[in-house]
C-alpha positions in Angstrom: -0.6 -30.2 11.7 -3.1 -30.3 8.9 -5.2 -27.3 8.0 -8.2 -27.6 5.8 -9.1 -24.3 4.0 -12.6 -23.6 2.8 -12.4 -22.2 -0.7 -15.2 -19.8 -0.1 -12.8 -17.8 2.2 -10.1 -17.4 -0.5 -9.3 -13.9 -1.4 -8.6 -13.0 -5.0 -4.9 -12.6 -5.8 -5.4 -9.0 -7.0 -7.7 -6.7 -5.3 -9.4 -4.4 -7.8 -9.9 -1.4 -5.6 -8.3 -0.4 -2.3 -9.4 2.8 -0.4 -8.1 4.0 2.9 -9.7 6.6 5.1 -7.6 8.2 7.9 -10.5 10.2 9.3 -10.8 8.1 12.5 -7.0 8.4 13.1 -7.2 12.1 12.6 -10.2 12.7 14.9 -9.5 10.0 17.6 -5.7 10.2 17.7 -5.1 13.7 16.5 -2.9 12.2 13.9 -1.6 14.2 10.9 0.2 12.7 7.9 3.9 13.6 7.4 3.6 13.6 3.6 1.1 15.1 1.2 -0.2 12.7 -1.5 1.8 14.6 -4.2 5.0 14.3 -2.1 4.4 10.6 -1.6 3.9 9.9 -5.3 7.0 11.9 -6.1 9.1 9.9 -3.6 7.8 6.6 -4.9 8.5 7.5 -8.6 12.0 8.7 -7.7 12.6 5.5 -5.9 11.4 3.4 -8.8 13.6 5.4 -11.2 16.6 4.9 -9.0 15.9 1.2 -8.7 15.6 0.8 -12.5 18.9 2.6 -13.0 20.7 0.3 -10.7 18.8 -2.9 -11.5 16.8 -2.7 -14.7 15.4 -6.2 -14.2 13.9 -5.4 -10.8 
């Protein structure tokens, strides 16, 4: 199978700005996040620090 891709539909490798909005999930699905933003950042930083301690080249 050959697929021809039109270059005008290529997405850049790095997206400059990503922004999510959970308003619809909150209103339509009555969804609530399990983590605050601060808790999420803390968990991510702790995970990265742990990874660097065990594998500095990661």
